[in-house]
C-alpha positions as CSV (number, residue, x, y, z in Angstrom):
1,M,-63.6,-33.8,-64.6
2,I,-60.7,-36.2,-64.9
3,V,-57.5,-36.2,-62.8
4,D,-54.8,-38.5,-64.1
5,A,-51.2,-39.1,-63.1
6,D,-49.7,-36.6,-65.6
7,L,-52.0,-33.8,-64.4
8,L,-51.1,-34.6,-60.8
9,L,-47.4,-34.7,-61.6
10,N,-47.7,-31.3,-63.3
11,Y,-49.6,-29.8,-60.4
12,Q,-46.8,-30.7,-58.1
13,R,-44.4,-28.9,-60.3
14,C,-46.7,-25.9,-61.1
15,N,-50.3,-25.5,-60.2
16,R,-50.7,-23.1,-63.0
17,R,-49.6,-25.7,-65.5
18,A,-52.2,-28.1,-64.3
19,F,-54.9,-25.4,-64.6
20,L,-53.8,-24.4,-68.1
21,D,-53.6,-28.1,-69.2
22,T,-57.3,-28.3,-68.2
23,Y,-58.7,-24.9,-69.3
24,G,-56.0,-23.2,-71.4
25,D,-56.2,-22.3,-75.1
26,P,-54.3,-25.1,-76.9
27,L,-53.2,-22.5,-79.6
28,Q,-51.2,-20.7,-76.9
29,R,-49.0,-23.8,-76.2
30,D,-45.4,-23.9,-77.4
31,P,-44.3,-26.6,-79.8
32,T,-42.7,-29.6,-78.1
33,N,-39.1,-28.7,-77.1
34,D,-36.5,-30.8,-79.0
35,Y,-34.8,-31.7,-75.7
36,L,-38.1,-32.8,-74.3
37,V,-38.6,-35.0,-77.4
38,K,-35.3,-36.6,-76.6
39,I,-36.3,-37.2,-72.9
40,I,-39.6,-38.8,-74.2
41,Q,-37.6,-41.0,-76.6
42,D,-35.1,-42.0,-73.8
43,S,-38.1,-42.8,-71.6
44,Q,-39.6,-45.0,-74.2
45,L,-36.3,-46.9,-74.7
46,H,-36.1,-47.3,-70.9
47,H,-39.6,-48.8,-70.9
48,Q,-38.7,-51.1,-73.7
49,A,-35.5,-52.3,-71.9
50,V,-37.4,-53.0,-68.7
51,M,-40.2,-54.8,-70.4
52,A,-38.0,-56.7,-72.9
53,N,-37.7,-59.8,-70.7
54,L,-40.9,-59.7,-68.9
55,P,-44.0,-61.6,-70.0
56,Y,-47.1,-59.5,-69.8
57,S,-50.6,-59.0,-71.1
58,Q,-52.1,-55.6,-72.2
59,P,-55.8,-54.7,-72.4
60,T,-57.2,-53.7,-75.8
61,Y,-59.8,-51.0,-76.1
62,P,-60.6,-48.0,-78.4
63,R,-58.0,-45.3,-78.0
64,G,-59.1,-42.8,-75.3
65,D,-62.1,-44.8,-74.3
66,W,-61.2,-45.1,-70.6
67,P,-64.4,-46.9,-69.4
68,A,-63.8,-49.6,-72.0
69,G,-60.1,-49.7,-70.9
70,A,-61.1,-50.1,-67.3
71,T,-63.6,-52.8,-68.1
72,A,-60.9,-54.8,-70.1
73,T,-58.4,-54.3,-67.3
74,L,-60.9,-55.5,-64.6
75,A,-61.6,-58.6,-66.6
76,M,-57.9,-59.4,-66.8
77,M,-57.6,-58.8,-63.0
78,Q,-60.5,-61.1,-62.3
79,Q,-58.8,-63.8,-64.5
80,G,-55.7,-63.5,-62.4
81,V,-53.3,-62.4,-65.2
82,D,-49.8,-62.3,-63.7
83,R,-48.7,-59.0,-65.2
84,I,-50.9,-56.3,-66.8
85,Y,-49.1,-53.7,-68.8
86,Q,-50.6,-50.2,-68.8
87,G,-54.0,-51.3,-67.4
88,V,-56.7,-48.7,-66.9
89,L,-58.0,-48.0,-63.4
90,L,-61.0,-45.6,-62.7
91,A,-62.3,-44.4,-59.4
92,E,-64.3,-41.5,-58.0
93,S,-63.1,-39.0,-55.4
94,E,-65.1,-35.9,-54.3
95,G,-67.1,-36.0,-57.6
96,V,-64.0,-36.2,-59.7
97,T,-62.9,-39.2,-61.9
98,L,-59.5,-40.5,-61.1
99,L,-57.7,-42.1,-64.0
100,S,-54.7,-44.3,-63.2
101,I,-52.6,-46.1,-65.8
102,P,-49.6,-47.6,-64.0
103,D,-47.0,-49.2,-66.2
104,L,-47.5,-52.6,-64.5
105,L,-50.0,-54.3,-62.3
106,V,-48.3,-57.3,-60.7
107,K,-50.3,-60.1,-59.2
108,Q,-49.5,-60.8,-55.5
109,P,-50.8,-63.2,-52.8
110,G,-53.5,-61.5,-50.7
111,Q,-57.2,-61.0,-50.3
112,S,-59.2,-58.8,-52.6
113,I,-62.6,-58.9,-54.4
114,F,-60.9,-61.3,-56.9
115,G,-60.1,-64.0,-54.4
116,D,-56.8,-64.9,-52.7
117,W,-54.8,-62.5,-54.9
118,L,-54.5,-58.8,-55.4
119,Y,-52.4,-56.4,-57.6
120,M,-49.5,-54.1,-56.8
121,P,-48.7,-51.1,-59.1
122,M,-45.2,-50.5,-60.6
123,D,-44.2,-47.4,-62.5
124,I,-41.2,-47.1,-64.8
125,K,-39.4,-43.8,-64.5
126,L,-36.4,-42.5,-66.5
127,G,-35.0,-40.7,-63.4
128,K,-32.2,-42.1,-61.4
129,R,-33.5,-41.0,-58.0
130,P,-36.9,-41.8,-56.3
131,K,-38.0,-38.1,-56.4
132,L,-40.9,-37.3,-54.0
133,E,-43.0,-36.3,-57.0
134,Y,-42.6,-39.8,-58.4
135,Q,-43.5,-41.4,-55.1
136,V,-46.6,-39.3,-54.9
137,I,-47.7,-40.6,-58.3
138,A,-46.9,-44.2,-57.0
139,A,-49.3,-43.4,-54.1
140,F,-51.9,-42.2,-56.6
141,H,-51.8,-45.5,-58.4
142,S,-52.1,-47.4,-55.2
143,Y,-55.0,-45.2,-54.0
144,V,-57.1,-45.8,-57.2
145,L,-56.1,-49.5,-57.3
146,A,-57.3,-50.0,-53.7
147,Q,-60.7,-48.7,-54.7
148,V,-60.9,-51.0,-57.7
149,Q,-59.8,-54.2,-55.9
150,S,-61.2,-53.3,-52.5
151,A,-57.8,-53.9,-50.9
152,W,-54.5,-52.0,-50.4
153,A,-51.3,-53.5,-51.8
154,E,-48.6,-53.4,-49.2
155,Q,-46.3,-51.5,-51.4
156,S,-46.0,-49.5,-54.6
157,W,-42.8,-49.7,-56.7
158,L,-40.8,-47.5,-59.0
159,I,-38.4,-48.9,-61.6
160,L,-35.7,-46.4,-62.0
161,R,-32.9,-46.1,-64.5
162,E,-29.7,-47.7,-63.1
163,R,-31.1,-48.0,-59.6
164,G,-33.7,-50.5,-60.6
165,E,-36.7,-51.4,-58.4
166,Y,-37.5,-49.0,-55.5
167,P,-40.2,-49.7,-52.9
168,V,-42.3,-46.7,-52.0
169,D,-43.3,-46.4,-48.3
170,L,-46.9,-45.7,-48.9
171,W,-47.8,-44.9,-45.3
172,E,-45.2,-42.2,-45.3
173,V,-46.2,-40.7,-48.7
174,L,-50.0,-41.1,-48.5
175,P,-50.6,-37.9,-46.4
176,R,-48.6,-35.8,-48.8
177,F,-50.4,-37.4,-51.8
178,Q,-53.8,-36.7,-50.3
179,E,-52.9,-33.1,-49.6
180,I,-51.7,-32.7,-53.3
181,L,-54.8,-34.4,-54.7
182,A,-57.1,-32.2,-52.7
183,G,-55.2,-29.1,-53.7
184,C,-55.3,-30.1,-57.4
185,I,-59.1,-30.8,-57.3
186,Q,-59.8,-27.5,-55.6
187,T,-57.7,-25.5,-58.1
188,L,-59.6,-27.0,-61.0
189,R,-63.0,-26.6,-59.3
190,D,-62.3,-22.9,-58.5
191,R,-61.5,-22.1,-62.1
192,Q,-59.4,-19.3,-60.8
193,E,-56.2,-19.0,-62.9
194,P,-53.2,-19.2,-60.6
195,E,-50.8,-16.3,-60.6
196,V,-47.8,-16.5,-63.0
197,F,-44.5,-17.4,-61.4
198,I,-41.4,-17.9,-63.6
199,A,-39.0,-20.4,-62.1
200,R,-36.6,-21.2,-64.9
201,N,-35.4,-24.6,-63.6
202,R,-39.1,-25.8,-63.7
203,C,-40.5,-23.7,-66.6
204,S,-38.0,-24.0,-69.4
205,L,-39.4,-27.2,-70.9
206,C,-43.1,-26.4,-70.2
207,H,-45.3,-26.0,-73.2
208,W,-46.9,-22.9,-71.6
209,F,-43.6,-21.1,-71.0
210,S,-44.0,-18.5,-73.7
211,H,-47.5,-17.7,-72.7
212,C,-46.6,-17.3,-69.0
213,Y,-43.4,-15.5,-69.7
214,A,-45.2,-12.9,-71.8
215,I,-47.6,-12.2,-68.9
216,A,-44.7,-12.0,-66.4
217,K,-42.8,-9.6,-68.7
218,A,-45.8,-7.4,-69.4
219,T,-46.5,-7.1,-65.6
220,H,-42.8,-6.8,-64.6
221,H,-43.5,-9.7,-62.2
222,L,-41.1,-10.1,-59.3
223,S,-40.4,-13.7,-60.3
224,L,-38.2,-12.4,-63.1
225,L,-35.9,-10.9,-60.5
226,P,-32.9,-13.2,-59.6
227,G,-33.2,-14.3,-56.0
228,V,-37.0,-14.2,-55.8
229,T,-38.0,-17.7,-55.0
230,P,-41.6,-18.8,-54.4
231,V,-41.1,-18.8,-50.6
232,R,-39.5,-15.3,-50.7
233,Y,-42.3,-14.0,-53.0
234,A,-44.9,-15.1,-50.5
235,Q,-42.9,-13.2,-47.8
236,L,-42.7,-10.1,-50.0
237,Q,-46.4,-10.3,-50.7
238,E,-47.2,-10.2,-47.0
239,L,-45.2,-7.0,-46.8
240,Q,-47.0,-5.7,-49.9
241,L,-43.8,-5.5,-51.8
242,T,-45.1,-6.8,-55.1
243,T,-43.3,-4.6,-57.6
244,V,-39.7,-4.0,-58.6
245,R,-40.0,-0.3,-57.6
246,A,-41.5,-1.1,-54.2
247,L,-38.7,-3.6,-53.5
248,A,-36.0,-1.2,-54.8
249,E,-37.3,1.6,-52.5
250,T,-37.5,-0.5,-49.4
251,S,-34.8,-0.7,-46.7
252,P,-32.9,-4.0,-46.5
253,A,-33.5,-3.9,-42.8
254,Q,-37.2,-4.6,-43.4
255,L,-36.3,-7.9,-45.1
256,E,-33.5,-8.9,-42.8
257,P,-35.6,-10.5,-40.0
258,L,-37.6,-12.7,-42.5
259,S,-36.9,-16.4,-42.4
260,G,-34.2,-17.4,-44.9
261,F,-33.0,-13.8,-45.5
262,G,-30.5,-12.4,-43.1
263,R,-28.4,-9.3,-43.8
264,D,-26.6,-10.5,-46.9
265,N,-29.6,-11.8,-48.8
266,A,-31.7,-8.7,-47.9
267,F,-29.1,-6.4,-49.2
268,K,-28.6,-8.5,-52.3
269,L,-32.3,-8.6,-53.2
270,V,-32.8,-4.9,-52.7
271,R,-29.7,-4.1,-54.8
272,Q,-31.0,-6.5,-57.5
273,A,-34.3,-4.6,-57.6
274,R,-32.4,-1.2,-57.8
275,S,-30.2,-2.5,-60.6
276,T,-33.2,-3.7,-62.6
277,L,-35.2,-0.6,-62.0
278,Q,-32.3,1.7,-63.1
279,N,-31.1,-0.7,-65.8
280,Q,-27.5,-0.4,-64.8
281,A,-24.7,-2.5,-63.4
282,M,-23.8,-1.9,-59.7
283,L,-20.6,-2.7,-57.9
284,I,-21.1,-4.9,-54.9
285,E,-19.3,-3.2,-52.0
286,E,-17.7,-6.1,-50.1
287,T,-14.2,-7.6,-49.7
288,S,-12.9,-10.5,-51.8
289,D,-11.8,-12.8,-48.9
290,S,-14.7,-15.1,-49.6
291,F,-13.7,-15.8,-53.2
292,S,-13.2,-19.5,-54.0
293,N,-10.7,-18.8,-56.8
294,S,-7.2,-19.3,-55.6
295,A,-5.9,-16.4,-57.7
296,I,-7.7,-13.9,-55.6
297,A,-8.3,-15.7,-52.3
298,H,-5.1,-14.1,-50.9
299,R,-6.3,-10.5,-51.6
300,G,-8.4,-10.5,-48.4
301,G,-9.8,-7.1,-47.6
302,L,-9.2,-5.6,-51.0
303,P,-12.2,-3.5,-52.2
304,N,-14.0,-4.9,-55.1
305,R,-13.4,-1.8,-57.2
306,Q,-9.7,-2.8,-57.3
307,L,-10.2,-6.4,-58.2
308,S,-9.8,-5.6,-61.9
309,L,-6.1,-5.4,-61.1
310,F,-6.1,-9.2,-60.3
311,L,-8.5,-10.4,-63.0
312,P,-5.8,-11.5,-65.5
313,T,-5.6,-9.9,-68.9
314,A,-2.7,-11.9,-70.4
315,P,-1.0,-11.8,-73.8
316,I,-2.7,-15.1,-74.6
317,E,-6.0,-16.2,-72.9
318,L,-8.0,-19.4,-73.3
319,Y,-11.8,-19.5,-73.2
320,F,-13.2,-23.0,-72.5
321,D,-16.6,-24.6,-72.8
322,I,-17.7,-28.2,-72.6
323,E,-20.7,-30.0,-74.2
324,A,-21.8,-33.3,-72.5
325,E,-24.5,-35.9,-72.8
326,P,-25.6,-36.7,-69.2
327,A,-27.6,-39.9,-70.2
328,L,-24.4,-41.4,-71.6
329,N,-22.1,-39.9,-68.9
330,L,-20.1,-38.6,-71.9
331,V,-18.1,-35.4,-72.6
332,Y,-18.3,-35.1,-76.4
333,L,-16.8,-31.7,-77.0
334,H,-14.1,-29.5,-75.6
335,G,-14.2,-26.1,-77.2
336,V,-11.3,-23.7,-76.6
337,L,-11.0,-20.2,-78.0
338,V,-7.4,-19.0,-78.0
339,V,-7.3,-15.2,-77.8
340,D,-3.9,-13.7,-78.8
341,R,-4.1,-10.1,-77.6
342,Q,-0.6,-9.2,-78.9
343,N,-1.3,-10.3,-82.4
344,Q,-5.0,-9.4,-82.2
345,N,-6.3,-12.7,-83.4
346,Q,-8.6,-15.4,-82.2
347,L,-8.6,-19.1,-83.1
348,F,-11.3,-21.6,-82.0
349,H,-10.3,-25.3,-81.4
350,A,-13.0,-27.9,-81.2
351,F,-12.1,-31.4,-79.9
352,L,-15.2,-33.4,-80.9
353,A,-16.0,-37.1,-80.1
354,E,-17.9,-38.2,-83.2
355,S,-18.3,-41.5,-81.4
356,P,-18.7,-42.0,-77.6
357,D,-15.6,-44.1,-77.8
358,D,-13.6,-41.0,-78.7
359,E,-14.0,-39.4,-75.3
360,A,-10.4,-40.3,-74.2
361,L,-9.0,-39.1,-77.5
362,I,-10.4,-35.7,-77.3
363,W,-9.5,-35.4,-73.6
364,H,-5.8,-35.9,-74.5
365,Q,-6.1,-33.5,-77.4
366,F,-7.5,-30.9,-75.0
367,L,-4.6,-31.4,-72.6
368,D,-2.1,-31.1,-75.4
369,L,-3.6,-27.8,-76.5
370,V,-3.7,-26.1,-73.1
371,W,-0.1,-27.1,-72.4
372,Q,1.0,-25.4,-75.6
373,Y,0.2,-22.2,-73.6
374,P,1.5,-23.1,-70.2
375,T,1.0,-19.7,-68.6
376,A,-2.3,-18.7,-70.2
377,P,-5.3,-18.3,-67.9
378,I,-8.3,-20.5,-68.8
379,F,-11.6,-18.7,-68.4
380,H,-14.9,-20.6,-68.1
381,F,-18.4,-20.0,-66.8
382,C,-19.6,-22.0,-63.8
383,P,-17.7,-24.8,-62.1
384,F,-18.7,-27.6,-64.5
385,E,-15.6,-27.3,-66.6
386,V,-13.2,-27.6,-63.8
387,Q,-15.2,-30.4,-62.2
388,T,-15.2,-32.3,-65.5
389,V,-11.4,-31.8,-66.0
390,E,-10.8,-33.3,-62.5
391,R,-13.1,-36.2,-63.2
392,L,-11.6,-37.0,-66.7
393,A,-8.1,-36.7,-65.3
394,K,-8.9,-39.4,-62.7
395,L,-10.9,-41.5,-65.2
396,Y,-8.1,-41.6,-67.8
397,S,-5.2,-41.7,-65.2
398,S,-3.6,-38.4,-66.5
399,P,-0.2,-37.7,-65.0
400,P,-0.4,-35.5,-61.9
401,E,2.3,-33.2,-63.2
402,K,-0.1,-32.3,-66.1
403,I,-3.1,-31.7,-63.9
404,R,-1.9,-30.1,-60.6
405,P,-0.3,-27.1,-62.3
406,L,-3.3,-26.8,-64.6
407,L,-6.1,-26.4,-62.1
408,P,-5.0,-23.0,-60.7
409,R,-5.1,-21.6,-64.2
410,F,-8.9,-22.0,-64.4
411,I,-10.9,-18.8,-63.7
412,D,-14.7,-19.1,-63.2
413,L,-16.2,-15.9,-64.5
414,H,-19.6,-16.7,-63.1
415,D,-17.9,-16.6,-59.6
416,W,-16.3,-13.2,-60.4
417,V,-19.5,-11.7,-61.8
418,T,-21.8,-12.7,-59.1
419,R,-19.5,-11.6,-56.3
420,L,-18.5,-8.3,-57.8
421,V,-21.5,-6.8,-59.6
422,T,-25.3,-6.8,-59.7
423,L,-26.7,-6.7,-63.2
424,P,-30.2,-5.8,-64.5
425,V,-30.7,-9.4,-65.8
426,E,-33.3,-12.1,-65.2
427,S,-30.7,-14.7,-64.4
428,Y,-26.9,-14.9,-64.0
429,A,-26.6,-17.6,-66.6
430,L,-24.1,-16.9,-69.4
431,K,-26.8,-16.2,-72.0
432,S,-28.6,-13.6,-70.0
433,I,-25.4,-11.8,-69.0
434,A,-23.7,-11.9,-72.4
435,R,-26.8,-10.7,-74.2
436,W,-27.0,-7.8,-71.7
437,V,-23.5,-6.7,-72.6
438,G,-24.3,-6.9,-76.3
439,F,-23.4,-10.4,-77.5
440,E,-25.8,-12.5,-79.6
441,W,-25.6,-16.2,-80.5
442,R,-25.8,-17.0,-84.2
443,D,-28.7,-19.4,-83.4
444,P,-30.8,-17.6,-80.8
445,A,-32.6,-20.8,-79.9
446,A,-29.5,-22.8,-79.3
447,S,-28.9,-24.1,-75.8
448,G,-27.0,-26.8,-73.9
449,A,-30.2,-28.9,-73.8
450,Q,-30.6,-28.4,-77.6
451,A,-27.0,-29.5,-78.1
452,V,-27.8,-32.8,-76.3
453,Y,-30.6,-33.4,-78.7
454,W,-28.5,-32.5,-81.7
455,Y,-25.8,-35.0,-80.6
456,S,-28.3,-37.8,-80.1
457,Q,-29.6,-37.1,-83.6
458,W,-26.1,-37.2,-85.0
459,L,-25.5,-40.6,-83.4
460,E,-28.8,-41.8,-84.7
461,T,-28.8,-40.4,-88.2
462,G,-25.1,-39.6,-89.1
463,D,-26.3,-36.2,-90.4
464,R,-23.3,-33.9,-89.9
465,S,-25.5,-30.8,-89.9
466,F,-26.3,-31.7,-86.3
467,L,-22.5,-31.6,-85.4
468,E,-22.1,-28.3,-87.3
469,A,-24.9,-26.8,-85.2
470,I,-23.2,-28.0,-82.0
471,L,-19.8,-26.5,-83.0
472,I,-21.4,-23.1,-83.9
473,Y,-23.2,-23.0,-80.5
474,N,-20.1,-24.0,-78.5
475,E,-17.9,-21.5,-80.3
476,D,-20.4,-18.8,-79.6
477,D,-20.4,-19.8,-75.9
478,C,-16.6,-19.4,-75.8
479,H,-16.9,-16.0,-77.5
480,A,-19.7,-15.0,-75.1
481,T,-17.4,-15.8,-72.1
482,Y,-14.7,-13.7,-73.7
483,R,-17.1,-10.8,-74.1
484,V,-18.3,-11.0,-70.5
485,K,-14.7,-11.1,-69.2
486,D,-13.7,-8.0,-71.2
487,W,-16.8,-6.2,-70.1
488,L,-16.1,-7.0,-66.4
489,V,-12.5,-5.8,-66.6
490,H,-13.6,-2.6,-68.3
491,F,-16.4,-2.0,-65.8
492,L,-14.2,-2.5,-62.7
493,T,-11.4,-0.5,-64.2
494,T,-13.7,2.4,-65.0
495,V,-15.2,2.4,-61.5
496,Y,-11.7,2.3,-59.9
497,Q,-10.3,5.0,-62.1
498,A,-13.3,7.2,-61.5
499,E,-12.9,7.0,-57.7
500,L,-9.1,7.8,-58.1
501,A,-9.9,11.0,-60.1
């Protein structure tokens, strides 16, 4: 059995993925996600940029022949080569072969089996932060290297995007590494397939996602319920609350004493289970004084059923969605759907930066449009749009008289939905909610991550079909926000009127 850095990294993220990577049926794996392809490409470019000005030597050996690679690497270490790129290190631990291929082995003064020098590992990572999972892998390289050269390097290093070189405190990270390595080896030895747990922030790019999701869906797994985290799931298991029905039928008071719950979270989770079990929306019975939106913050004490009176339905409404490329720190599309309720028409405006240099241009085009409708509310979904508007206003020194009156016009529908209603959905992302109310995207597979990939392909190839795909996706996002807003107003109005009758 071989444990390498990739397997150990995946085990940290999901022990089930490490198990399936070892024992799973390759035919059940998803094709590589386009966004993941872009990340891999970006990582390769980062590697090339780091190595461009560094002299190095690289061992040669038949592809996949790790013993031959280790022999070639050892020979270079014995010769005292200054920098070895992607050398192969092999060691044994508890009857398992450990395979380490750090990006760089750098010669340092010190004592080892080679003489008065030893090697220190360096790993090149695309990330901007020294995540703990990266540091654990750095410790893994140091651990295997120490066995090969019979000496510990004083440090292990990460080379991060933008931040540059980062020294890993091995003595702080090693205990965590040893715990993770032992757990990974035990999981693989037991051959007991770990339970499915769907955590979308970790699972969406995994090549086993469809396989695991199908199992979770078929078994109505609690991880599909918003609010059920791995920690909470373990707590629910201890109470033998392992089904949606069991959770829906329990008293929130039973959950309230649990660590991390409290009264509000207990009621929220039980209400979520009931909504899912009954497949219907439920009004959250609480006051609005905790709302962040300034338009409703002054309605303190008003029952949620009456809040439809203060969710604006104006003669003209704007629905706003941004597309951005995080790696370039670039906003490349402002999409605005203008809904004219009086004339019963809708017009979509797309301000698109065909080149990164056009970001300022499309920002000013967006400002010009929203000020053509100076009283129209601007609906969006999640805080990103407002945060971006504030950032771009500062970046491009926009006049305060254009920005200050603009900000109160923004209305975050995600904020409204999550504070007012509980829905039988698997997440409170726009796609999940809009699909539940009956909206469908023209390209069902489109996503924000996919749009990032499309834009990178446009910049690389000049193929306008990638831009067209982005525009269709962004327009659909705006229409989905519009559909969710109208559904929410109708739902709240119906509940309010029913209680008045």
